[in-house]
C-alpha positions as CSV (number, residue, x, y, z in Angstrom):
1,M,-27.2,14.7,-1.2
2,L,-23.7,14.6,-2.7
3,E,-22.0,15.5,0.6
4,K,-24.0,12.7,2.4
5,N,-22.9,10.1,-0.2
6,Y,-19.3,11.3,0.2
7,A,-19.4,11.1,4.0
8,K,-21.0,7.7,3.8
9,D,-18.3,6.4,1.4
10,T,-15.6,7.8,3.6
11,Q,-17.1,6.1,6.6
12,I,-17.2,2.8,4.9
13,K,-13.6,3.2,3.7
14,Y,-12.4,3.9,7.3
15,L,-14.5,1.0,8.6
16,L,-12.9,-1.3,6.0
17,I,-9.4,-0.3,7.0
18,L,-10.2,-0.8,10.7
19,L,-11.8,-4.2,10.1
20,T,-8.8,-5.4,8.1
21,L,-6.4,-4.0,10.8
22,F,-8.4,-5.9,13.4
23,F,-8.5,-9.1,11.4
24,M,-4.7,-8.8,10.9
25,L,-4.0,-8.2,14.7
26,L,-6.3,-11.1,15.4
27,C,-4.3,-13.4,13.2
28,A,-1.0,-12.1,14.7
29,Y,-2.2,-13.0,18.2
30,Y,-3.6,-16.4,17.2
31,F,-0.3,-17.3,15.4
32,T,1.6,-16.7,18.6
33,T,-0.3,-19.6,20.2
34,I,0.3,-22.3,17.5
35,G,3.4,-24.3,16.8
36,L,5.3,-27.3,17.9
37,Q,4.7,-26.2,21.5
38,A,1.0,-25.3,21.7
39,A,-0.2,-22.5,24.0
40,G,-3.5,-21.5,25.4
41,P,-5.5,-18.5,24.2
42,G,-4.3,-16.3,27.1
43,Q,-0.8,-17.5,27.2
44,T,0.7,-14.7,25.1
45,L,-0.8,-12.1,27.5
46,R,0.6,-13.9,30.4
47,A,4.0,-14.2,28.7
48,I,4.1,-10.5,28.1
49,A,3.0,-9.8,31.7
50,S,5.7,-12.1,33.0
51,W,8.3,-10.3,30.9
52,A,7.1,-6.9,32.2
53,S,7.2,-8.0,35.8
54,G,10.8,-9.5,35.4
55,S,9.7,-13.1,36.0
56,L,10.1,-14.6,32.5
57,N,12.4,-17.3,33.8
58,E,10.1,-18.3,36.7
59,G,7.0,-20.6,36.9
60,T,5.9,-23.7,35.1
61,D,5.2,-21.9,31.9
62,A,8.7,-20.3,31.6
63,A,9.7,-22.4,28.5
64,V,6.4,-21.6,26.6
65,N,6.8,-17.9,27.6
66,K,10.3,-17.8,26.1
67,I,9.2,-19.4,23.0
68,I,6.5,-16.8,22.5
69,L,8.5,-13.9,23.4
70,L,11.8,-14.7,21.9
71,L,10.8,-16.7,18.8
72,R,7.3,-16.2,17.7
73,L,6.5,-12.6,18.6
74,P,9.6,-11.2,16.8
75,R,8.9,-13.3,13.7
76,I,5.3,-12.1,13.6
77,L,6.1,-8.5,14.3
78,L,8.7,-8.5,11.5
79,A,6.3,-10.0,9.2
80,I,3.8,-7.2,9.9
81,F,6.5,-4.4,9.6
82,A,8.0,-5.9,6.4
83,G,4.5,-6.2,4.9
84,I,3.5,-2.7,5.7
85,G,6.8,-1.4,4.3
86,L,6.9,-3.3,1.1
87,A,3.3,-2.7,0.3
88,A,3.5,1.1,0.9
89,A,6.7,1.3,-1.2
90,G,5.0,-0.5,-4.0
91,A,1.9,1.6,-3.8
92,V,3.7,4.9,-4.1
93,M,6.0,3.6,-6.8
94,Q,3.0,2.6,-8.9
95,S,1.5,6.0,-8.3
96,V,4.6,8.1,-9.3
97,T,5.2,5.9,-12.4
98,R,1.5,5.4,-13.3
99,N,2.2,1.8,-13.9
100,Y,0.5,-0.8,-11.9
101,L,3.1,-3.6,-12.8
102,V,5.9,-1.5,-11.0
103,S,7.1,-2.4,-7.5
104,P,10.2,-1.5,-5.6
105,F,12.1,-4.4,-6.9
106,T,11.6,-3.2,-10.5
107,L,14.4,-0.6,-9.6
108,G,16.9,-3.5,-9.1
109,I,16.8,-3.2,-5.2
110,S,16.4,-6.9,-4.5
111,S,19.3,-8.0,-6.9
112,A,21.6,-5.3,-5.5
113,A,20.8,-6.5,-1.9
114,A,21.6,-10.1,-3.1
115,F,24.9,-8.9,-4.5
116,G,25.8,-7.0,-1.4
117,A,25.0,-10.0,0.9
118,S,26.8,-12.4,-1.6
119,V,29.9,-10.3,-1.4
120,C,29.9,-10.3,2.3
121,I,29.2,-14.0,2.6
122,V,31.7,-15.2,0.0
123,F,34.5,-12.7,0.4
124,G,33.9,-11.4,3.9
125,S,36.6,-11.9,6.6
126,G,36.9,-10.7,10.2
127,L,34.3,-10.5,12.9
128,F,32.2,-7.9,11.3
129,F,31.8,-9.3,7.8
130,T,31.1,-12.8,8.9
131,S,28.4,-11.7,11.3
132,D,24.7,-11.1,10.5
133,I,25.2,-7.4,11.1
134,G,27.9,-7.4,8.3
135,I,25.6,-9.1,5.9
136,I,22.7,-6.9,6.7
137,S,24.9,-3.7,6.3
138,C,26.3,-4.8,3.0
139,A,22.9,-5.7,1.6
140,F,21.4,-2.4,2.8
141,V,24.3,-0.3,1.4
142,S,24.1,-2.1,-1.9
143,S,20.4,-1.5,-2.2
144,C,20.7,2.2,-1.4
145,L,23.5,2.5,-3.8
146,C,21.4,0.9,-6.7
147,G,18.5,3.3,-5.9
148,L,20.9,6.3,-6.0
149,I,22.4,5.2,-9.3
150,V,18.9,4.6,-10.8
151,Y,17.8,8.1,-9.9
152,G,21.2,9.6,-10.9
153,I,20.7,8.1,-14.4
154,S,17.2,9.2,-14.7
155,R,18.1,12.7,-13.5
156,R,20.4,13.2,-16.6
157,I,17.6,12.5,-19.0
158,G,14.7,13.8,-16.8
159,V,13.0,11.8,-14.0
160,K,10.2,10.4,-16.2
161,P,8.3,7.1,-15.3
162,S,9.8,5.4,-18.3
163,S,13.4,6.5,-17.6
164,V,13.2,5.4,-13.8
165,V,11.7,1.9,-14.8
166,L,14.2,1.3,-17.7
167,A,17.2,2.3,-15.6
168,G,16.0,0.0,-12.8
169,I,15.6,-2.9,-15.1
170,A,19.0,-2.4,-16.5
171,L,20.6,-2.4,-13.1
172,N,18.5,-5.3,-12.0
173,Y,20.1,-7.4,-14.7
174,F,23.5,-6.0,-14.0
175,F,23.4,-6.9,-10.3
176,S,21.9,-10.2,-11.1
177,A,24.9,-10.9,-13.3
178,L,27.3,-9.9,-10.7
179,T,25.6,-12.1,-8.1
180,A,25.6,-15.1,-10.4
181,T,29.3,-14.6,-11.2
182,I,30.1,-14.6,-7.4
183,E,28.0,-17.8,-7.0
184,F,29.8,-19.5,-9.9
185,F,33.1,-19.2,-8.1
186,A,31.9,-19.6,-4.5
187,K,32.8,-22.6,-2.4
188,E,29.9,-25.0,-1.8
189,H,29.1,-24.1,1.9
190,K,29.2,-20.4,1.0
191,L,27.0,-20.8,-2.1
192,E,24.5,-22.5,0.0
193,A,24.5,-19.6,2.5
194,V,24.0,-17.1,-0.4
195,V,21.1,-19.2,-1.9
196,Q,19.4,-19.4,1.6
197,W,19.7,-15.7,2.0
198,T,18.1,-14.9,-1.3
199,F,15.1,-17.2,-0.6
200,G,13.6,-14.5,1.8
201,S,12.9,-15.8,5.2
202,L,11.8,-14.5,8.7
203,N,13.9,-17.1,10.4
204,R,16.4,-14.5,11.4
205,A,13.9,-12.3,13.2
206,S,15.0,-10.8,16.6
207,W,13.9,-8.0,18.8
208,D,16.7,-5.9,17.3
209,S,15.6,-6.4,13.8
210,V,12.0,-5.7,14.8
211,F,12.9,-2.5,16.5
212,L,15.0,-1.1,13.6
213,T,12.5,-2.3,11.0
214,G,9.6,-0.9,12.9
215,C,11.1,2.5,13.5
216,I,12.2,2.9,9.8
217,T,8.8,1.7,8.6
218,A,6.9,4.1,10.9
219,A,9.0,7.1,9.9
220,C,8.8,6.4,6.2
221,F,5.2,5.5,6.2
222,A,4.3,8.7,8.1
223,T,6.4,10.7,5.6
224,L,4.6,9.2,2.6
225,M,1.2,10.0,4.1
226,L,2.2,13.7,4.0
227,Y,2.3,13.4,0.3
228,C,-1.2,11.9,-0.2
229,L,-2.8,14.8,-2.1
230,Q,0.2,15.2,-4.4
231,L,0.3,11.4,-5.0
232,N,-3.5,11.6,-6.0
233,A,-2.6,14.2,-8.6
234,M,0.5,12.3,-9.8
235,A,-1.4,9.1,-10.2
236,A,-4.3,10.6,-12.1
237,S,-2.8,13.1,-14.4
238,D,0.2,13.5,-16.8
239,D,3.2,15.6,-15.8
240,E,1.9,18.7,-17.6
241,T,-1.2,18.7,-15.7
242,V,0.6,18.1,-12.5
243,K,2.8,21.1,-13.1
244,S,-0.3,23.3,-13.6
245,L,-1.4,22.4,-10.1
246,G,1.9,23.8,-8.7
247,I,3.6,20.4,-8.2
248,D,7.1,19.5,-9.5
249,P,6.6,16.0,-10.8
250,E,10.3,15.2,-11.1
251,R,11.1,16.5,-7.7
252,L,8.2,14.5,-6.2
253,R,9.1,11.4,-8.1
254,T,12.6,11.6,-6.8
255,I,11.7,12.1,-3.2
256,I,9.1,9.4,-3.1
257,G,11.2,6.9,-5.1
258,L,14.2,7.4,-2.7
259,L,12.0,7.0,0.3
260,A,10.6,3.8,-1.3
261,V,14.2,2.6,-2.0
262,F,15.4,3.3,1.6
263,L,12.3,1.6,3.1
264,T,12.6,-1.5,0.9
265,A,16.4,-1.7,1.4
266,A,16.0,-1.5,5.1
267,I,13.4,-4.3,5.2
268,I,15.0,-6.8,2.8
269,S,18.4,-6.4,4.5
270,F,16.9,-8.2,7.4
271,T,14.5,-10.6,5.6
272,G,16.3,-11.4,2.3
273,V,14.4,-11.1,-1.0
274,I,10.5,-11.1,-0.5
275,G,8.9,-10.2,-3.8
276,F,5.3,-9.7,-4.9
277,V,4.1,-8.1,-1.7
278,G,4.8,-4.7,-3.2
279,L,2.9,-5.7,-6.4
280,I,-0.2,-7.7,-5.0
281,A,-1.2,-5.7,-2.0
282,P,-1.4,-2.2,-3.8
283,H,-3.4,-3.7,-6.7
284,M,-5.8,-5.5,-4.3
285,A,-6.2,-2.3,-2.3
286,R,-6.9,-0.2,-5.4
287,L,-9.5,-2.6,-6.6
288,I,-11.2,-2.7,-3.2
289,I,-11.0,0.8,-1.8
290,G,-10.0,3.1,-4.8
291,G,-7.0,5.3,-5.6
292,S,-7.4,8.1,-3.0
293,H,-4.1,7.8,-1.1
294,Q,-5.6,8.9,2.2
295,F,-7.3,5.4,2.3
296,Y,-5.3,3.6,-0.4
297,L,-1.9,3.8,1.2
298,P,-2.9,2.5,4.8
299,F,-5.2,-0.1,3.3
300,A,-2.5,-1.4,1.0
301,A,-0.1,-1.4,3.9
302,T,-2.5,-3.4,6.1
303,L,-3.2,-5.9,3.3
304,G,0.5,-6.3,2.8
305,A,1.1,-7.1,6.5
306,L,-1.8,-9.6,6.5
307,L,-0.6,-11.2,3.3
308,L,3.0,-11.6,4.6
309,L,1.7,-12.9,7.9
310,L,-0.5,-15.5,6.3
311,S,2.2,-16.6,3.8
312,D,4.8,-17.1,6.6
313,T,2.3,-19.2,8.7
314,I,1.4,-21.3,5.6
315,G,5.1,-21.8,4.9
316,K,5.6,-23.1,8.5
317,F,2.7,-25.6,8.4
318,I,2.1,-26.8,4.9
319,L,4.9,-29.2,4.9
320,Y,5.4,-29.4,8.7
321,P,8.0,-29.7,10.1
322,V,9.8,-28.4,7.1
323,N,9.7,-24.6,7.2
324,I,9.3,-23.1,3.7
325,P,10.8,-19.6,3.3
326,V,8.1,-16.9,3.1
327,G,9.8,-15.5,-0.1
328,I,8.9,-18.8,-1.8
329,V,5.3,-19.0,-0.5
330,I,4.5,-15.4,-1.4
331,S,5.8,-16.0,-4.9
332,F,3.5,-19.0,-5.4
333,L,0.6,-16.9,-4.2
334,G,1.7,-13.9,-6.3
335,V,2.4,-15.4,-9.7
336,P,-1.3,-16.0,-10.6
337,L,-2.2,-12.4,-9.8
338,F,0.8,-11.1,-11.5
339,I,-0.2,-13.0,-14.7
340,H,-3.6,-11.5,-14.3
341,L,-2.1,-8.0,-14.1
342,I,-0.2,-8.6,-17.3
343,L,-3.2,-9.9,-19.1
344,S,-5.5,-7.1,-17.9
345,K,-2.9,-4.5,-18.8
346,R,-2.5,-6.0,-22.3
347,Q,-6.3,-5.9,-22.8
348,R,-6.6,-2.4,-21.6
349,P,-6.5,0.2,-24.5
350,E,-3.4,2.4,-24.4
């Protein structure tokens, strides 16, 4: 009887993941057909077919096909990969720190990325530092450096959940102060560029950014899935119990944390600062499907992709033709849930 109940519960969870994935893909396909230039239900498939056959510039639908393939599809795919990566990074960070209010940005990754981008925008000169690739590279390097510093500091006192979070918060304020100092002395047009970058937007989406983000997200997500059983133990037990199971909690916390930092840094280097996805999606997934990482991690990733995709579409159409950056929209959606998390955490006995 117990085995039958477990098998049935497992089937329900797999079905739930597949249904969410199907709905996300359905939304993604539908969103390729709406916009200033409307397209029919089958136009996206015809556009892909014309690209595959090398006839993208031919026919009466050439303009619509280019809009779909060069503007809408890269943006939608970047939203999906970014949502998957940020949600997965948030889920594993919450597991290894045993704190549901933690996200990758708690470690100061976002403020470090903003600092790197600000330095490049305000002080950069030459072809490399004035280009998008220069800004992306500086933001990525700064984010990774921040993650290494956090874990370097934590390693000196033991990689405990509290030490990781406290070091991350300290560096978050430090890099925020550095960015604010740069903004204070920046010229008006460069200040505007810095602020626009920190909003978090998918406007810069291209097939190059989709390819790089997709490869990094797939590799990191597959690696995280290999640690599902160990993450189950980390999330459910204290360090002493985890050690009794033959798992080194500090080593696992370092590996998972650095993977989450690398994944988050790679994504926000292309998109700018997009917060709350790494906090909301894991919490929703845990409430719906439970904490077993075999199901929890892919479900959180799918929810993150769906949430970011919907937020970007809302931002494009809620004040049409004004395009509100997805970083702003996701914050409006995330703040009520974040407050709920704080209140529920306060009411829960320690």
